[in-house]
Residue, then its C-alpha position, 0 to 999 in steps of 0.5 A: m479671056r481666051k487664054i483662061l478659056t483655053a486653059c480651062s478646056i485643057a484642064l477639063a479634057t485632062a481631068l476627063g481623060v484621067g478619070a476614064c483611065a482610072s475607071s477601066k480595069p484590065e480583066n486580069q486584075r482584081n479589085a480590093g473586094e476580090f483581093t480580100d475575098d481571095a485572101a479569105i478563101t485561101a485562109k479557109v482552104k488552109s484550115a480545111i486541109a489542116s483539119d481534114v488531112g493534118a497540120r503537118t501535111a497542110a504546112n507543106v501545101n501552098v495555097d494561092t487563090y485568084k478570083g475564086v480559083v484555088q491552086l494547090s502546090g507543094f509536096v505530100d506523102s501520098q496520093d490519098q493526101a493529095t486527093r483529100a486536100v483537093a476534096a477539102s478545098q472544093k468544100v470551101s464556100g467561094v471556091k470556083s475550082v481547084k487546080n491540083d499541082l501537088r507532087l508526091k515526095s520521092 
């Protein structure tokens, strides 16, 4: 009887420990909802850039979104294109901020 009680106690402690680890999430990780939201924002930003600046320019702009923060990178033909891409991105619903890492083609 004592062995069974000890085994049950160990099993319970292990289950509680595993449950506690599973529920804690580091601050730098996204849950499934945040990941889906970021993917939708990325798609909307790409579409907004293509509509405002042009599809050719949009093809050269990489868009990454993490927790609503959009990062634009890649190459554009002019500073005006970069400015318009940032402005188009900022208009998208759900965008918290835009980090502009766009570079001018030389």
